[in-house]
N, C-alpha and C positions, 0 to 999 in steps of 0.2 A: 301802307307805309312806303315811302319812296325808296328807290334802289340804293342811293347813297347812305341813307340811314341803316338799311339792312347790311350793307358792306361794313360800315363802321362797327355795328354790333357784332357781326361775325368775326371781324378782326380782333376786337376786344376780347371776345370769348376765347378765341384761339390763343391769344397772348396770355390770358389768365391760366388757361389749361397748360400751356407749355411752361410757364413760370412754375406752376405747381409740380409738374413732372420733373423739371430741372432741379428744383430745390426740395423735392420729396415732401411736398405739402398736399393737403387735401385741396379740392377746388375752393371750398369755403375759406380755408386758411389763406390761400393764395389771394383771393379777392379782398379779404379783410386787410391783409398786409399791404397790398398795393393801394388800397383806398387810404389807409392810415398814413403811408409815407409818400403819397403824391403820384403813384404810378398810374392810377386810373385817370386822373386829371391830365397827366402827361400824354397818355394814349389818346385822349379826347382832343387835347390842344395841338398835338403834333402828328395827328393821323396822316395828313397829306405827305409828310416826309417818311414817317415810320413804316407805313404800309408798303413802301417800295423796297424796304430792307427784308432780309431773311428773318424768319421768326427767331432764330438763334441770336442774330444781332439785336433784335428788339428786346429779347429777354436780357441780354447783356446790358443794354441801355437802361432797362427798368431796374436791374440790380444795382447799377452804378448810381442812378438817380435816387433810389430809395435809401441807399447807404448814405448819400449826401444829406438826406433829411432825417437821419437817425435810425434807419433800419439796420439790422445786425446780420441779415442773411448774407453769406458769402457767395 
């Protein structure tokens, strides 16, 4: 597996984990919520910019994006 793909996977896992911690969800709940409301696609599509931000900023961006697509987590 090439290094960029490994970095993208590691970053996505870190964001899912931190989103779960921030919103008091299990890792599975976090993943399913982000998948349902566009967060996983956002991380994939916007990796080049998002991975330069802090994890806290990325979680805030995910929260805002998911709310825009119908998510209810604050």
